[in-house]
N, C-alpha and C positions, 0 to 999 in steps of 0.2 A: 758806549761812551767811555767806560772804564778801560776797555782794551785800547782805544785810541790814546787816552791819556798816558797809559803805561808805555805804549809803543813810541810815543813822542816825548817822553819825559827826559830830563837831564839831571844828573847828580851834580850838585853844586856845594862847594864848601866856601863859606864866606871868608873874606880876607881878615876880618876882625870880629871880635865878639862885642856887641853892643849890649847895654843894660836895658832890658825890657821892663815894663811895669810889673810883670809876673816873671820872676827869675827863671821859671821853667820854660819860658819862651825866648830866652836869649839867642839861641841858634836861629829860630825863625825870624826874630827881629833883625839880626845881622843879615840874613838872606834878603829880607824885605827892603833893606837899605840899598841893595844893589838894583840897578835898572833892569827892566825886562822881566821882573819876577811878579807873578800873580799868585796869591794864596786864596784858596777857597776854604772857609772855616766857619765854625759856629762859635768860636771864642769871642765873647763880647768885648774884652779889652782890645783885641787886635782889630775887630771891626770898628770900634768907636774911635780909636786913636792910633792908627798905624803910623810907622815912621815914614817920612817923606823919602822918596817919591813912590812909595808902595801902592800896589793895587791889591786891596783886600775885599773879597766878595763873600757874601753868604751863599750857601748852596742854592737857595731860591733865586737870588740875583744872577748867579752863574747860569742856572737853567733857563732863566728868562732871556738870556742873550741868544739862546738857540731857538726860542719860540717866537721870535719877532720876524 
């Protein structure tokens, strides 16, 4: 699965820097504000309150998508 992720990944730089609840997540927050971005993380703040229209999944939720 990791090989597929790396082979199909895209490098993206967000157009603007938004302010995340955790200042260390500003870059991720700005990426998540763009459409078509999905983040798989264990970060509780990002999982509980992502910026719209973000798709944020836990690793478990992401893997469950492949087990259905």
